[in-house]
C-alpha positions as CSV (number, residue, x, y, z in Angstrom):
1,M,-0.2,-18.7,-17.6
2,E,-3.6,-17.3,-17.1
3,R,-4.1,-13.7,-18.4
4,T,-5.3,-11.1,-15.9
5,F,-6.6,-8.8,-18.6
6,T,-7.1,-8.3,-22.3
7,I,-6.7,-5.0,-24.2
8,I,-10.0,-4.2,-25.9
9,H,-9.1,-0.7,-27.2
10,D,-5.8,1.1,-27.3
11,I,-5.3,4.7,-28.4
12,P,-2.5,6.9,-27.1
13,G,-3.6,8.2,-23.7
14,R,-6.6,5.8,-23.4
15,L,-6.9,2.1,-22.7
16,R,-10.0,-0.1,-22.4
17,L,-9.2,-3.4,-20.7
18,N,-11.3,-6.5,-20.1
19,I,-10.5,-7.7,-16.6
20,P,-12.4,-10.9,-15.5
21,A,-11.5,-10.3,-11.8
22,L,-13.8,-7.2,-11.8
23,Y,-16.9,-9.3,-12.2
24,D,-17.2,-10.3,-8.5
25,K,-15.3,-7.4,-6.9
26,Q,-17.3,-4.9,-4.9
27,D,-14.5,-2.5,-3.9
28,Y,-14.5,-0.5,-7.1
29,T,-13.9,2.8,-5.3
30,Q,-10.7,1.4,-3.7
31,I,-9.5,0.1,-7.1
32,R,-10.3,3.4,-8.8
33,D,-8.6,5.4,-6.0
34,M,-5.5,3.2,-6.2
35,F,-5.1,3.5,-9.9
36,S,-5.9,7.3,-9.8
37,S,-3.1,7.8,-7.4
38,I,-0.5,6.7,-9.9
39,K,1.3,9.7,-11.4
40,G,0.2,10.2,-15.0
41,I,-3.3,8.6,-14.8
42,I,-6.0,11.2,-15.5
43,S,-9.1,9.1,-14.9
44,V,-10.3,5.6,-14.2
45,R,-13.7,4.2,-15.0
46,I,-14.8,0.8,-14.1
47,E,-17.8,-1.1,-15.7
48,P,-18.2,-4.2,-13.5
49,R,-21.0,-5.8,-15.6
50,I,-18.9,-6.0,-18.6
51,Q,-15.7,-6.5,-16.6
52,S,-14.1,-3.4,-18.2
53,M,-11.8,-0.7,-16.9
54,I,-11.0,2.4,-18.9
55,L,-7.8,4.3,-18.1
56,Q,-7.1,7.7,-19.4
57,Y,-3.4,8.6,-18.9
58,N,-0.8,11.2,-19.9
59,D,1.6,9.2,-22.1
60,E,4.3,11.7,-21.4
61,L,4.2,10.9,-17.7
62,I,3.6,7.2,-17.8
63,N,4.5,4.6,-20.3
64,K,1.7,2.2,-21.5
65,K,3.9,-0.8,-20.6
66,V,4.4,0.4,-17.1
67,L,0.7,1.1,-16.7
68,L,-0.2,-2.4,-18.0
69,R,2.4,-3.9,-15.6
70,F,0.6,-2.1,-12.7
71,V,-2.7,-3.6,-13.8
72,S,-1.3,-7.0,-14.3
73,L,0.4,-7.1,-10.8
74,F,-2.7,-5.7,-9.1
75,F,-5.1,-8.2,-10.6
76,K,-2.8,-11.2,-10.3
77,Q,-2.7,-10.6,-6.5
78,T,-6.5,-10.5,-6.4
79,R,-7.3,-13.3,-8.8
80,F,-7.6,-16.0,-6.1
81,D,-11.2,-14.9,-5.3
82,P,-12.0,-17.8,-2.9
83,L,-9.2,-16.5,-0.7
84,D,-10.4,-12.9,-0.8
85,N,-12.9,-13.3,2.0
86,L,-10.4,-15.3,4.0
87,M,-7.7,-12.6,4.3
88,V,-8.0,-9.7,2.0
89,N,-11.4,-8.4,2.9
90,M,-11.1,-9.2,6.6
91,K,-10.9,-6.6,9.3
92,P,-7.3,-6.0,10.4
93,S,-7.8,-7.2,14.0
94,L,-9.3,-10.5,12.8
95,R,-6.7,-10.8,10.1
96,K,-4.0,-10.5,12.8
97,D,-5.7,-13.3,14.9
98,V,-5.9,-15.6,11.9
99,L,-2.2,-14.9,10.9
100,R,-1.0,-15.6,14.5
101,S,-3.1,-18.8,14.6
102,M,-1.6,-19.9,11.2
103,V,1.9,-19.3,12.4
104,T,1.2,-21.3,15.6
105,G,-0.3,-24.1,13.6
106,F,2.8,-24.3,11.4
107,L,5.0,-24.4,14.5
108,L,2.8,-27.2,15.9
109,L,3.2,-29.2,12.7
110,L,6.9,-28.6,12.7
111,A,7.2,-29.6,16.4
112,Y,5.3,-32.8,15.8
113,T,7.3,-33.8,12.7
114,R,10.6,-33.2,14.6
115,K,9.5,-34.9,17.8
116,R,12.2,-37.5,18.8
117,S,11.4,-38.3,22.4
118,S,8.8,-37.9,25.1
119,V,10.9,-35.3,26.9
120,P,9.8,-31.8,25.8
121,G,12.5,-30.0,23.8
122,L,13.2,-26.3,23.0
123,L,10.8,-26.4,20.0
124,D,8.0,-27.8,22.2
125,Y,8.4,-24.9,24.6
126,A,8.5,-22.4,21.7
127,V,5.2,-23.8,20.4
128,V,3.7,-23.5,23.9
129,I,4.8,-19.9,24.1
130,S,3.5,-19.2,20.6
131,T,0.2,-20.8,21.4
132,A,-0.1,-18.9,24.6
133,Y,0.6,-15.6,22.8
134,T,-1.9,-16.5,20.1
135,V,-4.6,-17.3,22.6
136,L,-4.0,-14.4,25.0
137,S,-3.7,-11.7,22.3
138,H,-7.1,-12.5,20.9
139,G,-10.3,-11.0,22.1
140,E,-11.5,-9.5,25.3
141,H,-12.0,-11.0,28.8
142,K,-9.0,-13.2,28.1
143,F,-9.3,-15.7,31.0
144,R,-13.0,-16.5,30.2
145,H,-12.3,-17.5,26.6
146,P,-12.8,-21.2,25.7
147,D,-9.3,-21.5,24.3
148,V,-7.7,-20.3,27.6
149,L,-9.9,-22.5,29.7
150,T,-9.1,-25.5,27.4
151,G,-5.4,-24.8,27.8
152,I,-5.6,-24.7,31.6
153,V,-7.8,-27.8,31.8
154,S,-5.7,-29.7,29.3
155,M,-2.5,-28.9,31.2
156,L,-4.0,-30.1,34.4
157,S,-5.4,-33.3,32.9
158,L,-2.6,-34.3,30.5
159,G,0.4,-33.1,32.5
160,V,3.5,-31.2,31.7
161,G,5.0,-34.1,29.8
162,N,2.4,-33.7,27.1
163,I,2.7,-30.0,26.5
164,L,2.7,-30.4,22.8
165,H,-0.7,-32.1,23.0
166,V,-2.0,-29.4,25.3
167,A,-0.8,-26.7,22.9
168,T,-2.5,-28.5,20.0
169,V,-5.8,-28.8,21.8
170,T,-5.6,-25.2,22.9
171,W,-4.7,-24.0,19.4
172,A,-7.6,-26.0,17.8
173,V,-10.1,-24.4,20.2
174,N,-8.6,-21.0,19.4
175,V,-9.0,-21.6,15.6
176,I,-12.7,-22.7,16.2
177,E,-13.2,-19.6,18.3
178,I,-11.7,-17.3,15.6
179,L,-13.8,-18.9,12.8
180,N,-16.9,-18.6,15.0
181,E,-16.2,-14.9,15.7
182,A,-15.7,-14.3,11.9
183,Y,-19.0,-16.1,11.2
184,R,-21.0,-14.3,13.9
185,S,-19.7,-10.9,13.1
186,K,-21.5,-9.3,10.2
187,H,-18.8,-6.6,10.3
188,A,-15.9,-9.1,10.1
189,F,-15.5,-8.6,6.4
190,I,-15.1,-5.2,4.8
191,I,-17.5,-5.1,1.8
């Protein structure tokens, strides 16, 4: 198992930790505020260039093992740095759109793997409803969005018997639109 930190210096009431995940983080104020809010921590100093964090704490209020567990849990959750920009640093509204789209994609996959006949089943209708909700809950001017227009045109051209295909095409256009929105928006990611 990969270590999330190494203890560099340890005296009662003061810890210096080497944390490799600090190297490419930019939200030091949030990290400092989060650790400072823990009862018993007196001060937090982060040195990103040397990947170091110094914690001064009251050892009567917080045990060193508990403190190290907080550090370990926090940095284990943020060690997947390529995924940080995907979900963690995303604006909440865009994150909701991505999560809805991921759920709908999973339902589409499930519906395709469980498809037994050409007659639409209950799962097919659930996927269509999920796709419609995902598409209509995203963005402004809902009926002018490419994903909504794609769904309408696909339904008219493919027919009701192919609702799973219509949902898949509509969902794919929605994913492209969300990714395009994230790319175009300089404010999509909180830095």
